[in-house]
TORTI-58875 format. One record per atom (N, C-alpha, C, O): residue number from 1; residue in one letter; atom name; z, x, y. Coordinates in pm, whole numbers, plus 50000, padded with zeros to 5 digits. Atoms other than C-alpha are relative to their C-alpha. Layout:
REM residues N
+-----+------+------+-------+-------+-------+
| pos | code | site |    pz |    px |    py |
+-----+------+------+-------+-------+-------+
| NUM |    A |   CA |     Z |     X |     Y |
...
+-----+------+------+-------+-------+-------+
END
This chain:
REM residues 117
+-----+------+------+-------+-------+-------+
| pos | code | site |    pz |    px |    py |
+-----+------+------+-------+-------+-------+
|   1 |    X |    N | 50134 | 49947 | 50011 |
|   1 |    X |   CA | 46330 | 61265 | 13789 |
|   1 |    X |    C | 49968 | 50017 | 49853 |
|   1 |    X |    O | 50048 | 50068 | 49775 |
|   2 |    X |    N | 50039 | 49990 | 50141 |
|   2 |    X |   CA | 46142 | 61248 | 13463 |
|   2 |    X |    C | 49901 | 50113 | 49982 |
|   2 |    X |    O | 49806 | 50129 | 50060 |
|   3 |    X |    N | 50088 | 49888 | 50032 |
|   3 |    X |   CA | 45978 | 61551 | 13309 |
|   3 |    X |    C | 49956 | 49989 | 49855 |
|   3 |    X |    O | 50027 | 49934 | 49771 |
|   4 |    X |    N | 50042 | 49991 | 50139 |
|   4 |    X |   CA | 45772 | 61601 | 12997 |
|   4 |    X |    C | 50082 | 50111 | 49935 |
|   4 |    X |    O | 50147 | 50189 | 50005 |
|   5 |    X |    N | 49927 | 49894 | 50069 |
|   5 |    X |   CA | 45924 | 61824 | 12732 |
|   5 |    X |    C | 49950 | 50138 | 50042 |
|   5 |    X |    O | 50029 | 50231 | 50057 |
|   6 |    X |    N | 50056 | 49872 | 49958 |
|   6 |    X |   CA | 45686 | 62103 | 12834 |
|   6 |    X |    C | 50049 | 50037 | 50141 |
|   6 |    X |    O | 50085 | 50151 | 50166 |
|   7 |    X |    N | 49952 | 49975 | 49863 |
|   7 |    X |   CA | 45783 | 62068 | 13203 |
|   7 |    X |    C | 50148 | 50036 | 49999 |
|   7 |    X |    O | 50192 | 50125 | 50073 |
|   8 |    X |    N | 49857 | 49973 | 50010 |
|   8 |    X |   CA | 46149 | 62062 | 13109 |
|   8 |    X |    C | 50024 | 50142 | 49948 |
|   8 |    X |    O | 50112 | 50213 | 49998 |
|   9 |    X |    N | 49988 | 49864 | 50054 |
|   9 |    X |   CA | 46108 | 62382 | 12903 |
|   9 |    X |    C | 49964 | 50104 | 50106 |
|   9 |    X |    O | 50031 | 50207 | 50119 |
|  10 |    X |    N | 50042 | 49907 | 49894 |
|  10 |    X |   CA | 45924 | 62553 | 13190 |
|  10 |    X |    C | 50107 | 50011 | 50109 |
|  10 |    X |    O | 50135 | 50120 | 50158 |
|  11 |    X |    N | 49895 | 49999 | 49899 |
|  11 |    X |   CA | 46194 | 62452 | 13438 |
|  11 |    X |    C | 50122 | 50077 | 49949 |
|  11 |    X |    O | 50183 | 50154 | 50024 |
|  12 |    X |    N | 49885 | 49931 | 50060 |
|  12 |    X |   CA | 46466 | 62578 | 13203 |
|  12 |    X |    C | 49974 | 50150 | 49992 |
|  12 |    X |    O | 50064 | 50230 | 50019 |
|  13 |    X |    N | 50035 | 49858 | 50004 |
|  13 |    X |   CA | 46282 | 62910 | 13156 |
|  13 |    X |    C | 50008 | 50060 | 50140 |
|  13 |    X |    O | 50062 | 50170 | 50158 |
|  14 |    X |    N | 49994 | 49954 | 49861 |
|  14 |    X |   CA | 46245 | 62946 | 13534 |
|  14 |    X |    C | 50146 | 50018 | 50042 |
|  14 |    X |    O | 50182 | 50119 | 50102 |
|  15 |    X |    N | 49858 | 49994 | 49965 |
|  15 |    X |   CA | 46617 | 62872 | 13578 |
|  15 |    X |    C | 50068 | 50120 | 49934 |
|  15 |    X |    O | 50142 | 50194 | 49999 |
|  16 |    X |    N | 49938 | 49889 | 50073 |
|  16 |    X |   CA | 46720 | 63123 | 13311 |
|  16 |    X |    C | 49949 | 50135 | 50049 |
|  16 |    X |    O | 50028 | 50229 | 50064 |
|  17 |    X |    N | 50058 | 49873 | 49953 |
|  17 |    X |   CA | 46481 | 63395 | 13433 |
|  17 |    X |    C | 50063 | 50043 | 50132 |
|  17 |    X |    O | 50080 | 50163 | 50156 |
|  18 |    X |    N | 49945 | 49968 | 49869 |
|  18 |    X |   CA | 46632 | 63375 | 13781 |
|  18 |    X |    C | 50152 | 49987 | 50004 |
|  18 |    X |    O | 50214 | 50003 | 50109 |
|  19 |    X |    N | 49856 | 50014 | 50015 |
|  19 |    X |   CA | 46987 | 63319 | 13655 |
|  19 |    X |    C | 50058 | 49902 | 50101 |
|  19 |    X |    O | 50158 | 49930 | 50166 |
|  20 |    X |    N | 49952 | 50105 | 49910 |
|  20 |    X |   CA | 47029 | 63001 | 13857 |
|  20 |    X |    C | 50103 | 49915 | 49927 |
|  20 |    X |    O | 50096 | 49900 | 49805 |
|  21 |    X |    N | 49885 | 50070 | 50059 |
|  21 |    X |   CA | 47340 | 62792 | 13800 |
|  21 |    X |    C | 49961 | 49874 | 49924 |
|  21 |    X |    O | 50018 | 49844 | 49819 |
|  22 |    X |    N | 50037 | 50126 | 50064 |
|  22 |    X |   CA | 47166 | 62466 | 13712 |
|  22 |    X |    C | 49857 | 49961 | 50039 |
|  22 |    X |    O | 49791 | 50032 | 50114 |
|  23 |    X |    N | 50136 | 50044 | 49972 |
|  23 |    X |   CA | 46841 | 62270 | 13727 |
|  23 |    X |    C | 49980 | 49963 | 50147 |
|  23 |    X |    O | 49872 | 49983 | 50202 |
|  24 |    X |    N | 50011 | 50034 | 49857 |
|  24 |    X |   CA | 46913 | 62146 | 14078 |
|  24 |    X |    C | 49973 | 50125 | 50083 |
|  24 |    X |    O | 49891 | 50122 | 50174 |
|  25 |    X |    N | 50023 | 49874 | 49928 |
|  25 |    X |   CA | 46931 | 62505 | 14200 |
|  25 |    X |    C | 49859 | 50051 | 49975 |
|  25 |    X |    O | 49795 | 50106 | 50064 |
|  26 |    X |    N | 50137 | 49957 | 50032 |
|  26 |    X |   CA | 46603 | 62580 | 14020 |
|  26 |    X |    C | 49899 | 49918 | 50079 |
|  26 |    X |    O | 49802 | 49974 | 50130 |
|  27 |    X |    N | 50092 | 50085 | 49924 |
|  27 |    X |   CA | 46431 | 62284 | 14186 |
|  27 |    X |    C | 50004 | 50036 | 50147 |
|  27 |    X |    O | 49900 | 50041 | 50213 |
|  28 |    X |    N | 49990 | 49958 | 49860 |
|  28 |    X |   CA | 46565 | 62387 | 14528 |
|  28 |    X |    C | 49925 | 50132 | 50022 |
|  28 |    X |    O | 49855 | 50147 | 50122 |
|  29 |    X |    N | 50070 | 49871 | 49987 |
|  29 |    X |   CA | 46434 | 62743 | 14470 |
|  29 |    X |    C | 49850 | 49980 | 49995 |
|  29 |    X |    O | 49776 | 50044 | 50070 |
|  30 |    X |    N | 50143 | 50028 | 50008 |
|  30 |    X |   CA | 46094 | 62608 | 14369 |
|  30 |    X |    C | 49948 | 49939 | 50129 |
|  30 |    X |    O | 49841 | 49977 | 50177 |
|  31 |    X |    N | 50042 | 50063 | 49874 |
|  31 |    X |   CA | 46075 | 62392 | 14680 |
|  31 |    X |    C | 50003 | 50100 | 50115 |
|  31 |    X |    O | 49914 | 50099 | 50200 |
|  32 |    X |    N | 49989 | 49900 | 49894 |
|  32 |    X |   CA | 46189 | 62677 | 14903 |
|  32 |    X |    C | 49884 | 50098 | 49995 |
|  32 |    X |    O | 49835 | 50142 | 50100 |
|  33 |    X |    N | 50106 | 49901 | 50017 |
|  33 |    X |   CA | 45923 | 62910 | 14760 |
|  33 |    X |    C | 49860 | 49939 | 49994 |
|  33 |    X |    O | 49761 | 50011 | 49980 |
|  34 |    X |    N | 50130 | 50067 | 50009 |
|  34 |    X |   CA | 45645 | 62651 | 14754 |
|  34 |    X |    C | 49910 | 50036 | 50119 |
|  34 |    X |    O | 49960 | 50061 | 50229 |
|  35 |    X |    N | 50091 | 49974 | 49888 |
|  35 |    X |   CA | 45332 | 62716 | 14962 |
|  35 |    X |    C | 50022 | 49896 | 50110 |
|  35 |    X |    O | 50037 | 49777 | 50084 |
|  36 |    X |    N | 49980 | 50089 | 49887 |
|  36 |    X |   CA | 45376 | 62570 | 15307 |
|  36 |    X |    C | 50146 | 49977 | 50036 |
|  36 |    X |    O | 50175 | 49922 | 50141 |
|  37 |    X |    N | 49858 | 50023 | 49972 |
|  37 |    X |   CA | 45756 | 62566 | 15285 |
|  37 |    X |    C | 50047 | 50085 | 50117 |
|  37 |    X |    O | 50138 | 50045 | 50190 |
|  38 |    X |    N | 49958 | 49909 | 49893 |
|  38 |    X |   CA | 45786 | 62857 | 15526 |
|  38 |    X |    C | 49986 | 49937 | 50138 |
|  38 |    X |    O | 50069 | 49961 | 50226 |
|  39 |    X |    N | 50020 | 50059 | 49868 |
|  39 |    X |   CA | 45648 | 62654 | 15816 |
|  39 |    X |    C | 50116 | 49909 | 50040 |
|  39 |    X |    O | 50143 | 49893 | 50159 |
|  40 |    X |    N | 49894 | 50094 | 49967 |
|  40 |    X |   CA | 45938 | 62411 | 15792 |
|  40 |    X |    C | 50138 | 50063 | 50003 |
|  40 |    X |    O | 50236 | 49995 | 50033 |
|  41 |    X |    N | 49870 | 49937 | 50005 |
|  41 |    X |   CA | 46216 | 62666 | 15759 |
|  41 |    X |    C | 50065 | 50010 | 50138 |
|  41 |    X |    O | 50187 | 50002 | 50151 |
|  42 |    X |    N | 49945 | 49982 | 49867 |
|  42 |    X |   CA | 46254 | 62710 | 16133 |
|  42 |    X |    C | 49951 | 49888 | 50089 |
|  42 |    X |    O | 49831 | 49874 | 50113 |
|  43 |    X |    N | 50039 | 50103 | 49904 |
|  43 |    X |   CA | 46258 | 62416 | 16366 |
|  43 |    X |    C | 50061 | 50039 | 50135 |
|  43 |    X |    O | 50182 | 50055 | 50147 |
|  44 |    X |    N | 49956 | 49959 | 49867 |
|  44 |    X |   CA | 46276 | 62509 | 16733 |
|  44 |    X |    C | 50030 | 49879 | 50085 |
|  44 |    X |    O | 49965 | 49775 | 50069 |
|  45 |    X |    N | 49981 | 50107 | 49902 |
|  45 |    X |   CA | 46420 | 62292 | 17006 |
|  45 |    X |    C | 49870 | 49986 | 50081 |
|  45 |    X |    O | 49798 | 50083 | 50103 |
|  46 |    X |    N | 50123 | 50028 | 49928 |
|  46 |    X |   CA | 46140 | 62130 | 17203 |
|  46 |    X |    C | 49985 | 50091 | 50122 |
|  46 |    X |    O | 49875 | 50140 | 50150 |
|  47 |    X |    N | 50009 | 49916 | 49879 |
|  47 |    X |   CA | 46224 | 62328 | 17518 |
|  47 |    X |    C | 49961 | 50143 | 49966 |
|  47 |    X |    O | 49882 | 50204 | 50038 |
|  48 |    X |    N | 50035 | 49863 | 50039 |
|  48 |    X |   CA | 46204 | 62663 | 17336 |
|  48 |    X |    C | 49855 | 50007 | 49953 |
|  48 |    X |    O | 49784 | 50102 | 49985 |
|  49 |    X |    N | 50140 | 50002 | 50045 |
|  49 |    X |   CA | 45877 | 62569 | 17168 |
|  49 |    X |    C | 49907 | 49993 | 50120 |
|  49 |    X |    O | 49804 | 50061 | 50122 |
|  50 |    X |    N | 50084 | 50012 | 49880 |
|  50 |    X |   CA | 45734 | 62469 | 17506 |
|  50 |    X |    C | 49993 | 50133 | 50075 |
|  50 |    X |    O | 49887 | 50170 | 50126 |
|  51 |    X |    N | 50001 | 49870 | 49935 |
|  51 |    X |   CA | 45838 | 62804 | 17654 |
|  51 |    X |    C | 49906 | 50097 | 49928 |
|  51 |    X |    O | 49833 | 50173 | 49993 |
|  52 |    X |    N | 50090 | 49914 | 50077 |
|  52 |    X |   CA | 45656 | 62985 | 17374 |
|  52 |    X |    C | 49854 | 49959 | 50022 |
|  52 |    X |    O | 49766 | 50043 | 50037 |
|  53 |    X |    N | 50136 | 50049 | 49976 |
|  53 |    X |   CA | 45351 | 62764 | 17422 |
|  53 |    X |    C | 49949 | 50042 | 50138 |
|  53 |    X |    O | 49832 | 50075 | 50153 |
|  54 |    X |    N | 50039 | 49957 | 49865 |
|  54 |    X |   CA | 45349 | 62849 | 17795 |
|  54 |    X |    C | 49962 | 50148 | 50001 |
|  54 |    X |    O | 49868 | 50187 | 50071 |
|  55 |    X |    N | 50035 | 49859 | 50008 |
|  55 |    X |   CA | 45348 | 63220 | 17711 |
|  55 |    X |    C | 49860 | 50018 | 49939 |
|  55 |    X |    O | 49785 | 50108 | 49979 |
|  56 |    X |    N | 50134 | 49995 | 50060 |
|  56 |    X |   CA | 45040 | 63158 | 17495 |
|  56 |    X |    C | 49896 | 49953 | 50102 |
|  56 |    X |    O | 49792 | 50017 | 50119 |
|  57 |    X |    N | 50093 | 50053 | 49899 |
|  57 |    X |   CA | 44873 | 62948 | 17767 |
|  57 |    X |    C | 49976 | 50101 | 50112 |
|  57 |    X |    O | 49865 | 50110 | 50164 |
|  58 |    X |    N | 50013 | 49900 | 49894 |
|  58 |    X |   CA | 44940 | 63226 | 18022 |
|  58 |    X |    C | 49929 | 50126 | 49952 |
|  58 |    X |    O | 49899 | 50215 | 50032 |
|  59 |    X |    N | 50075 | 49886 | 50053 |
|  59 |    X |   CA | 44767 | 63475 | 17792 |
|  59 |    X |    C | 50083 | 50117 | 49954 |
|  59 |    X |    O | 50028 | 50221 | 49920 |
|  60 |    X |    N | 49915 | 49890 | 50046 |
|  60 |    X |   CA | 45068 | 63688 | 17699 |
|  60 |    X |    C | 49989 | 50020 | 49849 |
|  60 |    X |    O | 49998 | 50133 | 49801 |
|  61 |    X |    N | 50010 | 49994 | 50146 |
|  61 |    X |   CA | 45028 | 63606 | 17330 |
|  61 |    X |    C | 49884 | 49914 | 49954 |
|  61 |    X |    O | 49839 | 49825 | 50027 |
|  62 |    X |    N | 50113 | 50075 | 50053 |
|  62 |    X |   CA | 44751 | 63472 | 17110 |
|  62 |    X |    C | 50042 | 49875 | 49925 |
|  62 |    X |    O | 49961 | 49784 | 49904 |
|  63 |    X |    N | 49952 | 50118 | 50073 |
|  63 |    X |   CA | 44968 | 63222 | 16922 |
|  63 |    X |    C | 50150 | 49984 | 50022 |
|  63 |    X |    O | 50219 | 50076 | 50064 |
|  64 |    X |    N | 49856 | 50027 | 49991 |
|  64 |    X |   CA | 45309 | 63059 | 16924 |
|  64 |    X |    C | 50075 | 50088 | 49901 |
|  64 |    X |    O | 50185 | 50136 | 49931 |
|  65 |    X |    N | 49935 | 49917 | 50101 |
|  65 |    X |   CA | 45390 | 63251 | 16606 |
|  65 |    X |    C | 50016 | 50144 | 50051 |
|  65 |    X |    O | 50120 | 50206 | 50029 |
|  66 |    X |    N | 49991 | 49863 | 49946 |
|  66 |    X |   CA | 45312 | 63584 | 16778 |
|  66 |    X |    C | 50108 | 50008 | 50108 |
|  66 |    X |    O | 50183 | 50105 | 50114 |
|  67 |    X |    N | 49898 | 50003 | 49894 |
|  67 |    X |   CA | 45529 | 63487 | 17077 |
|  67 |    X |    C | 50139 | 49993 | 49938 |
|  67 |    X |    O | 50231 | 50061 | 49983 |
|  68 |    X |    N | 49871 | 50014 | 50069 |
|  68 |    X |   CA | 45812 | 63384 | 16844 |
|  68 |    X |    C | 50040 | 50132 | 49933 |
|  68 |    X |    O | 50156 | 50173 | 49941 |
|  69 |    X |    N | 49971 | 49873 | 50066 |
|  69 |    X |   CA | 45786 | 63707 | 16646 |
|  69 |    X |    C | 50046 | 50105 | 50103 |
|  69 |    X |    O | 50141 | 50179 | 50078 |
|  70 |    X |    N | 49963 | 49904 | 49896 |
|  70 |    X |   CA | 45800 | 63913 | 16966 |
|  70 |    X |    C | 50141 | 49968 | 50054 |
|  70 |    X |    O | 50224 | 50058 | 50070 |
|  71 |    X |    N | 49870 | 50040 | 49949 |
|  71 |    X |   CA | 46098 | 63715 | 17098 |
|  71 |    X |    C | 50110 | 50033 | 49900 |
|  71 |    X |    O | 50218 | 50078 | 49938 |
|  72 |    X |    N | 49902 | 49971 | 50104 |
|  72 |    X |   CA | 46279 | 63756 | 16768 |
|  72 |    X |    C | 50027 | 50150 | 49991 |
|  72 |    X |    O | 50142 | 50193 | 49982 |
|  73 |    X |    N | 49983 | 49855 | 50005 |
|  73 |    X |   CA | 46216 | 64131 | 16757 |
|  73 |    X |    C | 50080 | 50050 | 50121 |
|  73 |    X |    O | 50171 | 50132 | 50106 |
|  74 |    X |    N | 49929 | 49958 | 49880 |
|  74 |    X |   CA | 46332 | 64174 | 17117 |
|  74 |    X |    C | 50147 | 49957 | 49994 |
|  74 |    X |    O | 50236 | 50033 | 50031 |
|  75 |    X |    N | 49863 | 50049 | 50011 |
|  75 |    X |   CA | 46640 | 63960 | 17054 |
|  75 |    X |    C | 50082 | 50078 | 49900 |
|  75 |    X |    O | 50198 | 50109 | 49925 |
|  76 |    X |    N | 49928 | 49922 | 50101 |
|  76 |    X |   CA | 46734 | 64148 | 16738 |
|  76 |    X |    C | 50029 | 50142 | 50050 |
|  76 |    X |    O | 50136 | 50196 | 50023 |
|  77 |    X |    N | 49979 | 49866 | 49943 |
|  77 |    X |   CA | 46688 | 64482 | 16916 |
|  77 |    X |    C | 50117 | 49998 | 50098 |
|  77 |    X |    O | 50203 | 50086 | 50095 |
|  78 |    X |    N | 49892 | 50011 | 49902 |
|  78 |    X |   CA | 46915 | 64369 | 17198 |
|  78 |    X |    C | 50134 | 49974 | 49931 |
|  78 |    X |    O | 50237 | 50029 | 49970 |
|  79 |    X |    N | 49879 | 50029 | 50076 |
|  79 |    X |   CA | 47168 | 64230 | 16951 |
|  79 |    X |    C | 50055 | 50127 | 49937 |
|  79 |    X |    O | 50175 | 50152 | 49939 |
|  80 |    X |    N | 49960 | 49874 | 50061 |
|  80 |    X |   CA | 47174 | 64565 | 16771 |
|  80 |    X |    C | 50060 | 50095 | 50103 |
|  80 |    X |    O | 50161 | 50160 | 50076 |
|  81 |    X |    N | 49949 | 49911 | 49895 |
|  81 |    X |   CA | 47224 | 64756 | 17097 |
|  81 |    X |    C | 50135 | 49952 | 50053 |
|  81 |    X |    O | 50225 | 50033 | 50078 |
|  82 |    X |    N | 49879 | 50056 | 49940 |
|  82 |    X |   CA | 47493 | 64523 | 17227 |
|  82 |    X |    C | 50117 | 49995 | 49902 |
|  82 |    X |    O | 50231 | 50022 | 49939 |
|  83 |    X |    N | 49893 | 50023 | 50098 |
|  83 |    X |   CA | 47686 | 64461 | 16907 |
|  83 |    X |    C | 49981 | 50084 | 49874 |
|  83 |    X |    O | 50016 | 50040 | 49764 |
|  84 |    X |    N | 50034 | 49917 | 50116 |
|  84 |    X |   CA | 47578 | 64747 | 16678 |
|  84 |    X |    C | 50110 | 50016 | 49899 |
|  84 |    X |    O | 50090 | 49990 | 49780 |
|  85 |    X |    N | 49890 | 49976 | 50094 |
|  85 |    X |   CA | 47915 | 64830 | 16528 |
|  85 |    X |    C | 50049 | 49870 | 49936 |
|  85 |    X |    O | 50071 | 49864 | 49815 |
|  86 |    X |    N | 49955 | 50129 | 50053 |
|  86 |    X |   CA | 48025 | 64469 | 16492 |
|  86 |    X |    C | 49897 | 49939 | 49907 |
|  86 |    X |    O | 49932 | 49875 | 49808 |
|  87 |    X |    N | 50107 | 50053 | 50084 |
|  87 |    X |   CA | 47687 | 64376 | 16346 |
|  87 |    X |    C | 50002 | 50065 | 49862 |
|  87 |    X |    O | 49980 | 49998 | 49761 |
|  88 |    X |    N | 49993 | 49930 | 50128 |
|  88 |    X |   CA | 47723 | 64641 | 16076 |
|  88 |    X |    C | 50117 | 49947 | 49917 |
|  88 |    X |    O | 50106 | 49933 | 49795 |
|  89 |    X |    N | 49885 | 50059 | 50072 |
|  89 |    X |   CA | 48068 | 64500 | 15986 |
|  89 |    X |    C | 49962 | 49863 | 49944 |
|  89 |    X |    O | 49997 | 49830 | 49830 |
|  90 |    X |    N | 50045 | 50131 | 50048 |
|  90 |    X |   CA | 47914 | 64152 | 15961 |
|  90 |    X |    C | 49908 | 50013 | 49880 |
|  90 |    X |    O | 49919 | 49937 | 49784 |
|  91 |    X |    N | 50091 | 49978 | 50113 |
|  91 |    X |   CA | 47640 | 64283 | 15733 |
|  91 |    X |    C | 50077 | 50039 | 49874 |
|  91 |    X |    O | 50050 | 49986 | 49766 |
|  92 |    X |    N | 49919 | 49959 | 50116 |
|  92 |    X |   CA | 47893 | 64455 | 15505 |
|  92 |    X |    C | 50075 | 49880 | 49943 |
|  92 |    X |    O | 50079 | 49860 | 49821 |
|  93 |    X |    N | 49925 | 50118 | 50045 |
|  93 |    X |   CA | 48102 | 64138 | 15491 |
|  93 |    X |    C | 49908 | 49902 | 49928 |
|  93 |    X |    O | 49945 | 49848 | 49824 |
|  94 |    X |    N | 50096 | 50091 | 50064 |
|  94 |    X |   CA | 47795 | 63927 | 15409 |
|  94 |    X |    C | 49960 | 50051 | 49862 |
|  94 |    X |    O | 49950 | 49973 | 49767 |
|  95 |    X |    N | 50036 | 49942 | 50131 |
|  95 |    X |   CA | 47696 | 64166 | 15128 |
|  95 |    X |    C | 50115 | 49985 | 49901 |
|  95 |    X |    O | 50092 | 49956 | 49783 |
|  96 |    X |    N | 49884 | 50016 | 50088 |
|  96 |    X |   CA | 48050 | 64154 | 14988 |
|  96 |    X |    C | 50014 | 49855 | 49953 |
|  96 |    X |    O | 50042 | 49830 | 49836 |
|  97 |    X |    N | 49993 | 50142 | 50037 |
|  97 |    X |   CA | 48050 | 63773 | 14995 |
|  97 |    X |    C | 49892 | 49965 | 49899 |
|  97 |    X |    O | 49917 | 49892 | 49802 |
|  98 |    X |    N | 50109 | 50027 | 50093 |
|  98 |    X |   CA | 47711 | 63762 | 14823 |
|  98 |    X |    C | 50031 | 50057 | 49863 |
|  98 |    X |    O | 50009 | 49990 | 49762 |
|  99 |    X |    N | 49966 | 49936 | 50128 |
|  99 |    X |   CA | 47827 | 64006 | 14552 |
|  99 |    X |    C | 50110 | 49922 | 49930 |
|  99 |    X |    O | 50106 | 49904 | 49808 |
| 100 |    X |    N | 49890 | 50078 | 50059 |
| 100 |    X |   CA | 48146 | 63805 | 14499 |
| 100 |    X |    C | 49946 | 49869 | 49941 |
| 100 |    X |    O | 49985 | 49830 | 49831 |
| 101 |    X |    N | 50061 | 50125 | 50050 |
| 101 |    X |   CA | 47942 | 63484 | 14463 |
| 101 |    X |    C | 49918 | 50024 | 49875 |
| 101 |    X |    O | 49923 | 49944 | 49781 |
| 102 |    X |    N | 50079 | 49967 | 50119 |
| 102 |    X |   CA | 47706 | 63651 | 14217 |
| 102 |    X |    C | 50089 | 50026 | 49879 |
| 102 |    X |    O | 50059 | 49982 | 49768 |
| 103 |    X |    N | 49906 | 49974 | 50111 |
| 103 |    X |   CA | 47999 | 63774 | 14007 |
| 103 |    X |    C | 50060 | 49869 | 49949 |
| 103 |    X |    O | 50076 | 49849 | 49829 |
| 104 |    X |    N | 49942 | 50129 | 50038 |
| 104 |    X |   CA | 48151 | 63425 | 14011 |
| 104 |    X |    C | 49899 | 49916 | 49919 |
| 104 |    X |    O | 49934 | 49855 | 49818 |
| 105 |    X |    N | 50102 | 50076 | 50072 |
| 105 |    X |   CA | 47821 | 63263 | 13904 |
| 105 |    X |    C | 49975 | 50059 | 49862 |
| 105 |    X |    O | 49957 | 49986 | 49765 |
| 106 |    X |    N | 50021 | 49934 | 50129 |
| 106 |    X |   CA | 47773 | 63522 | 13628 |
| 106 |    X |    C | 50114 | 49966 | 49905 |
| 106 |    X |    O | 50090 | 49935 | 49788 |
| 107 |    X |    N | 49884 | 50033 | 50084 |
| 107 |    X |   CA | 48127 | 63460 | 13497 |
| 107 |    X |    C | 49994 | 49853 | 49957 |
| 107 |    X |    O | 50029 | 49820 | 49844 |
| 108 |    X |    N | 50012 | 50142 | 50032 |
| 108 |    X |   CA | 48065 | 63084 | 13513 |
| 108 |    X |    C | 49897 | 49979 | 49888 |
| 108 |    X |    O | 49921 | 49904 | 49794 |
| 109 |    X |    N | 50105 | 50012 | 50103 |
| 109 |    X |   CA | 47742 | 63119 | 13310 |
| 109 |    X |    C | 50051 | 50052 | 49866 |
| 109 |    X |    O | 50030 | 49990 | 49762 |
| 110 |    X |    N | 49947 | 49943 | 50124 |
| 110 |    X |   CA | 47913 | 63343 | 13055 |
| 110 |    X |    C | 50104 | 49906 | 49938 |
| 110 |    X |    O | 50106 | 49887 | 49816 |
| 111 |    X |    N | 49899 | 50093 | 50050 |
| 111 |    X |   CA | 48203 | 63098 | 13027 |
| 111 |    X |    C | 49937 | 49876 | 49937 |
| 111 |    X |    O | 49980 | 49831 | 49831 |
| 112 |    X |    N | 50068 | 50116 | 50057 |
| 112 |    X |   CA | 47970 | 62804 | 12974 |
| 112 |    X |    C | 49930 | 50035 | 49870 |
| 112 |    X |    O | 49923 | 49954 | 49778 |
| 113 |    X |    N | 50063 | 49955 | 50124 |
| 113 |    X |   CA | 47785 | 63007 | 12713 |
| 113 |    X |    C | 50099 | 50009 | 49886 |
| 113 |    X |    O | 50068 | 49970 | 49774 |
| 114 |    X |    N | 49896 | 49990 | 50103 |
| 114 |    X |   CA | 48108 | 63076 | 12525 |
| 114 |    X |    C | 50047 | 49861 | 49957 |
| 114 |    X |    O | 50073 | 49837 | 49839 |
| 115 |    X |    N | 49958 | 50136 | 50036 |
| 115 |    X |   CA | 48208 | 62710 | 12542 |
| 115 |    X |    C | 49896 | 49928 | 49918 |
| 115 |    X |    O | 49928 | 49843 | 49835 |
| 116 |    X |    N | 50109 | 50065 | 50075 |
| 116 |    X |   CA | 47870 | 62608 | 12407 |
| 116 |    X |    C | 49991 | 50044 | 49857 |
| 116 |    X |    O | 49928 | 49978 | 49775 |
| 117 |    X |    N | 50008 | 49949 | 50138 |
| 117 |    X |   CA | 47917 | 62815 | 12094 |
| 117 |    X |    C | 50096 | 49935 | 49914 |
| 117 |    X |    O | 50103 | 49966 | 49795 |
+-----+------+------+-------+-------+-------+
END
């Protein structure tokens, strides 16, 4: 991909401001946060989408998005009731993994900075 010097500087500033590991990560973050990207984050199996559409057609919900939001809330509530203690352990583990990854990335950036000097 070719960028002008100004575009390259802007991408580098974006990467540094968000402490991303490299330009590829910055481009992925930009694409993920781009307008319209949210619609493609979740792809439902055709059968599940059809079930949601039927709920809309039957008048239970005004849109597929509203039906999906309701189903997600109900599912998360049930998940919390059924697996509350285990779910909290999973959350703690996920936070620990994320913190470990952040520390590793920070150390990697600092190391590359020292090597660059």
